[in-house]
N, C-alpha and C positions, 0 to 999 in steps of 0.2 A: 669397717668399722670394728671397732675395739671395746666390748664391755668388760668393769673389774667391780668385784666385787672387794668389795671392803669393809674388813673384819675388824670394829672400833669397839675399845669396851663404854664408848661415853656415848650418851643420845644426841644428834644432831641438835649444834646450834648453844652446847649445853654448855663449853671445855672453849678456852683462848688456847690448846694447839690444833685443833684440828680446825674452825676459828682463822686461825691465820697461815695454813696448811693447804690439807686438800678441800677443805670446803668452800674456797677459794677457791683450786685449780680448775672449781667444774665448767666457769663459762669457758677457759681458754682449751681446754681439752674438749668441750662438748664442738667447739666451733673445729677441731681437730679431724675429730670424731669418736671418743674416746669420755665413755659416759660411765658414769658411778655406781654404783646402787652400795645399800648399806644394809648390813646384818650388824646390828647393836649387841651388847650383854648384858650390858644394867638394862635389868627394869623399872619399870618405873618406882617399883617399890623400894629397889634396892636404892634407885639413884637418892632418894630420897630422904635414906642414910647413912647414907655409906660413910660422910664427913661428919653425920652427927655424934653425938657423943651417948650412945644407946648401948643398949646389952651386947656381949658381944653371941649369949644363943641366937639372940633374933639377928642377927648381921652375916651367919651362917646360915641361917633358914636361907635366907634373901636371898644370898649369893648359890648355894644348893640351887634354889629356884634359878635361878636365871642361868646356870649351865643346863638345868634339863631344857630348858627353853629355847638355846643357841646351839643345842647339838644342828639341830634340825635346818637351821641359816645356816650355819657351815657348811655343812652340807651341800648346801646349794652351790659351792665352788664350782663345780664336777661341768655346770652350766653358763660357767665364763670363760672367757679369754686369760685371764690375769685374774690375781688377788691383794692388794694390798694391804696391810698389817697394819695396823696402827698402834704401833709401843709395843701392843703384847695382843693376840685375841681375848683374852681374859685377863679380870684382873688380880690374880693368884694362881699358886702350881707353875708348873712347868712344863717347855712348850709342846703339851701333847695334842691339844689340837690342830696347833698349827700343822704336826710332820704331820697327820692326818691330813690335813689337808693340802701340804704337799705331795701327800703318798698320789693325791689326781693327777697331778701329774701334771696342772697347770705351773707356769712361774711365777713366781711371788715378789712380788715388790716390801720391802720389809720400811716402812718408816716412824723415825726414831728423834725425838725433841724434848727428851731428860737422858740424865746420865740413870741408866737403869739398870747399866751394868755394875754400881756402886751400892755395895748393903743404903736401907733406908729404915728409918722407923720411923713410920708417921705420927705427929702427937691425937690424931682420933683412932688411926686402927696399928694402935701397937702390935697386937697381936696378930692381926693376919700380914703384917710389912713380914715377918720371921716365912711367909708364904709364899715371899715377891720371883724368888731364883733368880738372881741377879746374870746365872750364868745364860736365863737362857737366848741371851743378849745375843750372845757372841756362836747359838746356834741360830741363831736364826737371820744373822747376820749371811754365816754362812752358806746354812739352804737356802736364801733368796737368787732369785738374777740378776735384782738390782737393789739400793740401797736409798735410801735419802735423810738427808739427814742437818739442822739447821743450826750447827754449833760445830770451830773447828777443832770439838775436844769430840764432837761424837766423830765427824771425819774419822777423824784419826784412828778412835779406835776400830769403828766399820771397818778401815783401811788394810787393817790387820787379821782380816778372815774375808772380802770379800772386796776384787777387784775394779766393783762396775758401782763406785760411791757419789752419788750426788750431792751438793751442798748447796746447799735453798733455802736461807733464810726465814724465819715469818718475816711475814707480811704482812700488808695492810695491803687497800684498795684503794689505789690513784686517786680514783676520782671520790673517794670519798674524804680521805685524807689528804687534803689538796692544797697544801702551803700554808703559812703566815700567815695572817689577817688581826685587827686594829682588834680588841676584844669587847664584845660589844654587851658592856656590862655598865650603870651606872656608879658602882662602887669605885674611890677614886683609891685605894687602896691598890698596893701589889698581892696579886692573889698568890702563894707560892703552895702546890699540893701534889697530891700523890692519887693514883688510882693504883686498883688492886680487888685484893677478897679475903673473903675473912681467913683463908687459910696462910693467904699470903702478909696479915696486916701485923700480926707480930712479930714483922721486920722493922716499924718501924719504931723500935724498940731501940734499933741503931744510932735512931739519932731524937730517940722526946729528948735528950737535953740541951743538945743545939735549936731543934726544933721549938721547944721553951721560952727559948730565946732569944729567935722569932720571932714569938707568936705576940710577942711584949713589947714589939713596937706597932709608935700608934699609926704607920703606913702602910703594913704588913694584914692580913687574914688567910687564915690556914682555909683550907679547902679537902681535904679525905671524902674520897668514892671507892663503895666498893663493902661494904659491912656494912650493919647493924652495930656497933659496938671495937669501935678502936685502940681501947687499950690507952688510951691518954688522957685522966680525968684534969690530971695539970695544965694542959695546951689546950686555952680557946681555940676551935676548930667548927669549922659549920661538915657534917658526914650526911652522906645517904649511901643509898645501894648502890650496886651497878644494875643499869638498865640500858637493856641493848639497841632499844630502841633510840635513847639519847646518850649514848656512849659521846660519840664526835661531838654533838653540842656542848655537854657535860665538861668531856676534855675542853672544850675553848673555852671554859672561865677559866681555865691557869693563863699566869703569866711567868712562871717556875714550875718545870715537872722535878720532882723528889722523886731517885730510885736507890734505898739506903737499902742492903743487904751484909745477911749477919755472915758468918766467916765458916762454914760447913763444907763438908765432903762433899756435899753433890754443886756449891754456889759459882767454881769455880771454872763447870763445865755447863755451863747453859747459855741460851741464848734467850735474851729478855726482853721483850713483844713490849712491856709498857715502851721502855725508851725510845722506840722506830714510832711508835703511836705519840708521840712524844713529839720526837723529832719533825713525825711527816707534816705536824697541825705548828710546826715555827714555832711550837714552845721550848727555851731550851732548857734542856736536863741537869742537870747537879744528881752525879750517879755512883757509887763505889765500884773503885775501879776491878772490878771480879766479871768471873765468863767472858762472856764477847764485851762486852762493855770498852774495854780498852780498845779492841778496830774496829768497833764502832763510832769511839767519839774521837772527834783529835781536840786534849784538852787545848783552854780559850780558845778554841774557832768554832768547832759545832757542838759544843758544853763541856762542863767543866767533871774532873775525876776527883771525887774526896773522899779520903781514906784516914781522916781522924775527922773530932770533935770541930775543933777549930775549921778544918780544911772546908768542910760543912758552914760551918755562922761565916767564912771568909769568903765564899764563894758568893753563897746566897746572898750576904750583900753588897757585892758587885751589882751581880741583876736587881737587886731591890732598887739601888740607889741609880741606875742606869739604863733610864728606861732608853735609849738607841741601841747600849751594848746588846739587852734586850733581842733588839729587833733586827740587827745584825745576826747575831749567832742562831737565830730562831732565825732567820732567811737560807741562809749558810746551811745548817741543818735540816732545812726540810727541803735540799734541793740536794742535798750527800740520801736523803731520804726516797728521796723521788726514784732518783738513778741507781737504788741498791737495793731497797726494800719495798718496792711495791709489788704488786700483782703486774702490773704492767713489764714491769722491769724484769724478769723472772719468766716471764711466761714460757718462750724458746725453748727455757731448758728442762721446765720440769713436760713440757711434750718432747721433749727426748728423749727423759728419764724412762717416761711408760714407753717407747718405742722400744727404748735399747732393750727391752727384753722379748719381746717376739723375731722370731728368723728374721 
C-alpha cells in the first residue's frame, strides 16, 4: 500500500489540469494499491475571487489567509509515503513550502502541466504575476524523485534537471469519451464550435474574422461553450457556460471543433486538452499549429492545422461541405485518441511513475 499526499493549489474538480491528470489517475492507482489524498491551497473565498477583477488588497488578504490554513495541511506530509506537487504547492512565492515538505524525507513527485518556467503576466492578476518565481520549477525538478509532464516541451525542460521524467499527456476517460457517433440534433445546419473557459475565451479573437465569415453561411451554426461573454458581438452564435455534468453531451453537439491560439511565450509549450476531447468524441478539429498540436494532429488525416485566416476558412469549409470527410476524419481521430490519450491507454505508465519513487 502506498499513500500519497497531493499538494495542489486548486479545489478538487475545479480545474482542467487536475481533471485530466491525477484526478483521473485515482482509479487505476487505487487498483494498484496507491491512494491519493489532497491538501488544497485555495480557500473557498480565494477561489471565488482569484480570477475576478477585484481589489489587490482583498486578494492579498485572502492569499495570506490561504497560506495560514495551508501550512498545517502540508505538515501532514510526514504521515505519507510520497508527496505529489501539482505545479506548485502555493500560487505565489518561491519554493519555500516545497523545500520544507522535502525536508521531511518523503519522495516528491512533481507534476508539470504548464510552462511555469516561462515568465507570464496574468490579465486578471498582473501584480501577483511578479510573485510567481518561474525559477522554482527548476528547483522542484531537481528536488523531486520523479517528474510527470504532459507536453514534449515540459519533458525536455524537466530532463535538464531530473533523469526520472515521465511524459504523460493530458487525458480523458475512454469510457465517457467513446468515439464518433452521429450528432443527435434536429438542427440540419453544420455546428462548428469551441469549448474553453472565461480565461481562454479571448483566444477566439484569433479567428474573429474567419468565424464571422463562416457564421454568415445559412448552413452553419456557431456554438461556444465555457463563458458568459465570448467577446464576439458581430458573430452570430449560441453560447453557454461550461458544466461538468453535461460536458460530454454538450461537446457532442459539435460537428467541427475549433482550437485557435494566439502566439504568446506560453502557447508553443502547452498541451491542449480540448483537442483531445474533440478527437476522442470523433469531432474533427481545426487548430493552430502551436504547442503539442502538430504532434497530436496528422494534418489532413485526423484534423487540420490552420495558421492563417484563410486557412481557417478553407479547412472549416471543407468539413462543412463534406459530411463523409467529417465522419472519416472524426473516426480516425477518435482511434488515435483512444490509443494514446485516454486513461485506459496511460494507466500502466502512471502506476510505473509512482512506483519509481519507492526503493
